[in-house]
N, C-alpha and C positions, 0 to 999 in steps of 0.2 A: 504494500500500500504506500503510495507516494504521499509524503506529508506536505501539506500546503503551509505557506508562511503563517497563516492563522493558527494552525495546529502546532507548528513548531514553537510559536510564542506561548501557547497554552502549556506545552510540555515544559518549557523553560521555567514558567511560573510554578508549575508543580514541583520541579526540582528544587527551586528556591524555598518554597513554602514547606514542603513535606520533609526536606532534609532537616529543618529545624526540629520537627516533631521526632524524627529518628534520633537526633542528637540528645533530645530531652530524655529519651529512654536509655541513654548510655549505650547505644547500639552502634557498632562500627558500620559505616556505609562502604560498600564495595562500589566504586564509581562505575565500573563496567557493567556490573550486574544491575545497578540502578538504571543505567541507560537502557539496558535490554528490557527491564521491567516496565519502564515508561512506554517503550514502543509497543509492547504487548498490551498494556493497559489502554493505549490510544486506539489500537486496532479492535479491541474487544467491544461488545455491547454490554456495558456494565449496568446491572439492574439491582435495585434495592426494593424488596417486596413489602417493607413496612416501616413507615415513619409516622409519628403522631403530630407532625407539624401543623395540620389543619386546625387543631384545637387551640394552638397558640395564635394562629392567624385569626381565628374567630373570636376568642375571648380577649385577646390583647391587641387586636387590630394591627398585627405585624404585616409589613409589606415584604413578601418573599422575593420581589424583584430587586431588592437592595440588600447589600451585605449588612448583617446585624449580629449583635452579640447575645440576643435573647433566645435564639434557636440554634440547633445543630445544623439546620438545613436552610439554604435559600438558593435561588437560581444562580446567583453569582458564584457561590462556593461549589455548587454542583458542577459547574463548568470547570472550575479550578481542580476539583477532585476527580474529574473524568467520569462522573456518574451520569450515565446517559438516560436512564429511566428510573422513576421512583413511583411507588404506590403510596399515595397519601391516604392514611387511615381515617375514616369517618368514625370517630370513637364516641360512643354514648355510654356513660357509666351505668352499671347494673342498678345503681341507686335510682335511676330514672326509668327503669323498666316499666313501671305502671303509671308514668307521668308523661304520656304522649311523646315517647322517644322519637317517633318519626319526624316530628316538627323540628327538633334540634338537628337530626341527621340531614334533613332537606335544606336547612339554613346553612349548614357547614358545606354541603355540596355546592350550594349557590356561591358561597365565598370562594371556594376553590376555582370554579369556572370564571368568576369575575376577576380574580387576581391573575390567573394565567392569561386571560384575554387582554389584560393591560400590557403584556410583554410579548407580543407576537414575534419579536426578533430573538427572544431567548428561549421560549418554551411553547409547547402545544399540547392540548389534551389528546389522549390516546385511549382507545377502547379495544384494541386488538394487538396481537403479536406483530401483525403486518404494519400497524401504525408505529410501533416501537422501532422497527427496522427502517421504516421510511423517514421518521423524524430524526433518527440517529444519522442517517445519510445526509440530512440537511444541516447538521451541526447544532441543532437545538436540543433542548431537554424534553423528554416525553413524560407527561404527568398523567398518572392513572389513579383510579379510585378503588380502594378496598373499604370494607365496613368491618370495624372491630366491635363485636357484640351484635348479634342478629336481632336484638329486641326491637329496633325500629321497624322491622317487618310486621310487628304487632299481630303475629299469628295469622297473617293474611298472605296467601299465595299471590293475590292480585298486587299487593304492595311489593312483594318480592320481585314480581315482573316489572313493576314501575321503577324500582331501584336499578334493575338491570338496564332499562331503557335510558336511565339517567347516567349510565356509564359505570356503575358499580360492577366490578369484575371478579371480586371474591368477597366472601363473608366469613369472618372468624366467628364461629357459631355462638360463642358466648365469651365472657371476659372473666372477672374474678369471682362471680357468683353464678349459681344455677339460674337459668331463665326458661322461657317457655319452649325452647328448642332442645336444650340438653343440659347436662350437669357440667359444672366447672371443675377443673383440676385443683382449685384452691378454696372451694367452699367447704364448710364444716362437715356436711353429710350430703349424700345424694338425694335428689328429689325423684329422678326418673330411672336411676340405675342405667344411665347411658343417654340415648336419644329419646325424646318424648315422641308420642304419636305424631304430633305436628312436625317435629324435627325430622322424622323419617320422610314425611311428605316434602319438606323443604329441600332435603338433600336430593331427592329424586327430581324435583322441579329445577334445582340448580343444574343438575346434569343435563336436563332437557334444554335449558336455556343456553348452556355453554358458559356457566358461571362457576368459577373454581370454589371448591369446598376447602376451607382452611381449618385445620385441626389444632392449631396453637390454642392454648388456654383450656381446651376441653378435657374432661376427665378421661381416665384410661378406658373405662367401659364405653364411653361415648366414642372414643377413637375407634375401638374395635367394631362398634355398631356402624360407623361410617365406612370402615374398610369392607365390611360385609355387604353394605348396601350400594355403595357408589359404583356406577358403571363407567366412570371416567377417572383419570388420575387425580390424586388428592395432594395437597401441599400443606406443609407447616410453614406459615409465612414468617415466623420469628420464634424459633425454638432451638434448643441446644441438646447435647447428648447427656442423658442421665447417668450413664456409666462413668463419666468424668466428673460431673457435678450433680449430686443427688438432690434434684428439685422436682416436685411434681409437675412443674411447667416444662420440663425437658422430656424427651422421648427415650424409652428404653431401647436396647438393641433389637428386641423382638419387634417393636413398633417400627423401627427404621427398616428392618428387613421386610416387614409387611408393606411399608410405604414404597420401597423399591420394587417389590413384586407387583404392586399396583401401577407402577410406572410413574410414581409421584416424586416429590423432592422435599428435603428438609432445608429450609433457609436459616442459616445460623444467626442467632441473635447476638448482638454486641454487648448486651448488658453484663457487667462484670459479675454480678451475683449468680447468673445462670451459666457463666463460663468457668468460674474458679470457686471451688468448694470452700477454701479457707476464707476468701473474700466474703463469700455468702454468709458464713458463720459470724464474722465480725460485723457485717452489715446488719444482720439480724439483731445483734447486741446493740448497735447504734440506734436501730429503729425502736427498741424497747426503751432505751435511755431518753429518746426524743419524743416519746408518746405524749407527755404533757404539752410540749411545744407544738406538736402536730395538732392536738385538739384545740389549742388556743388559736392557731392559724386557720384551722378549719372553720371556726366560728367567725374569725375576722374576715375570711374570704368566702363566706357561705354562698354567695351568689356569683362567685368567680372561681371556678375550679382551676382554670389555668393559672390565675394569680396565686391561689393556694399552693399549687404544685411548684411554681417557680420559687416562692418564698420557702417552702419546705425543703426543696432541693438545695437551696443556698445554705440552710442550716445543716443538712445532711453532709454536704461536701466539706463544711468546716470541721465536722466531728467524726466523719466516717473513716474507714480504712484506706490505706494507700491503694491506688489503682494497680491492677495486675499488668503484666506485659502483654503485648499483642500476640505473643507466641501461644497464649492459652487459647485464643480463638483459632489459630492454625491447628492446634492439637485436636479441636473438635472436628474440623474439616478432615484432618488425617484419619480420625477414628471412623468417620462415615465412609471414607474412600476405602479403607482397609476392610471394613465390614461388608459393604455391598457394592463397591465399585465407584468409579469416577462420575457416573451419570446422575447421581441422586442427591447432590448437595449444592447449595448456593448461599446467598447473603440476604438477610433481613434485619437491618441494623437495630430497629426500635429507637432510632434517634428521636429526640424530643419527647420520649415516653419513658425514659429510665433515668436513674440517678447517677450512674457512673459507667464509664467505658474504659477499655484498656488504654494505656499510654500510647499516644500517637493517633488514637481514633476518637478524639474529643469532638470532632465534627466531620462533616462530609468531605472535607479536603483530605482526610486521612486514607481514603480508599486506595490510592496507589501503594500504600504500605502493605496492603494485603497481597497485591500482585508481587511485590518485591519479596515478601516472606515466603510465598508459595514457590517462587523461582529459587529462592535460597534452599528450600526443602527438596528441590529436585524435580518439581512438577514441570512438565513440558508446556510450551506455549499453548498448544491445542487444548490441553486439559485445564490450564488456568482459565482460558476463555470460557470453558464449560462452567466452571465454578462461578466466574464473575457474572454470568448471565445466560449462557447457552443452555444450561440444564433447565432453568426456569422457562425459557422461551419454548423449549421442547414440550414441557408440560402444558403451557398456555395453548400452544397449537393443537395438542392432543385433545384438550378439553373443548376447544372450538370445533374440532373435527367430529367430536362425539355429539355435538348439538343435534337435537331433533326438531324438525319443523312442527 
């Protein structure tokens, strides 16, 4: 691929910016390997399947067309980090499951469209794998929509179809609590022992529409119900490996094998507590220590979830454990590759939705570090491109192909 002057400039900027991050992690940079990594990164279609940026856009009126320090993601830094396509998650808390969640979801979707429309030279909305490839070819960023927590569907297949018409291309079936679709991996006890009767209908309708089913956040039994029921490949948009970090949010080896057999993909989450067991234990201790602070902030920001989250994250980062190395993320990728092969793993950062990320991955400009580290581990350029986005695109295309009229 011949690099244009524009792309050469972008690469040079990435070298300057990202090298600083590497130096901060006390990691020696091999200049030749770095140059090779940047070329691979530039040629790849790099996809992040989960960021929570829309909630900050919505609640704090952030302009994603400009560089800012209040988010991990904006269109300027996406270009600098060589991130070609991102799924913006329309997140509605389970606390709002019974309080007209569809209204908030629709308003957040509107905010995404309005912001992207303001910057036609930087980004474009996408609703298909072909759109991602086309927009990548134009040098712009592709913005897609996922829904985190299916409660805005409000038990209605008609609303599910409407969200598809609006561009929602995957649904994370629930979040931190059980809802009317399925049980959550982090609720105290199950309500449905897997998928609810409506949840089973929803999965089948998503298959028919060509909408991806996302098994991140759902309970183990709900995962197995999805795997039995889905006629199309399934993905985990932002989950890690439980064998390395024992969290109910992560997938067991048996789950990863089942996902691979289904033709799906696990997109590795960048959240430090899901990557590193020791960090997770210390973070849990910090959470307990900060409980009074959290409750006070929750009352202070009771009508502004994003403001609460930002204030609490500031307190957590002051008191929390030291961030782990980026190598812990690569370890999760390695584990999946050794377990089931190269074709079933990708990246789902959870940017703007978690309290801490590995050193060098504090925002979207850190993506080239992943390419560098994979190359350092001996991955071939072809296989690195699969991890960066190729594997997800395969799944997206397969789900589209399975669509029924």
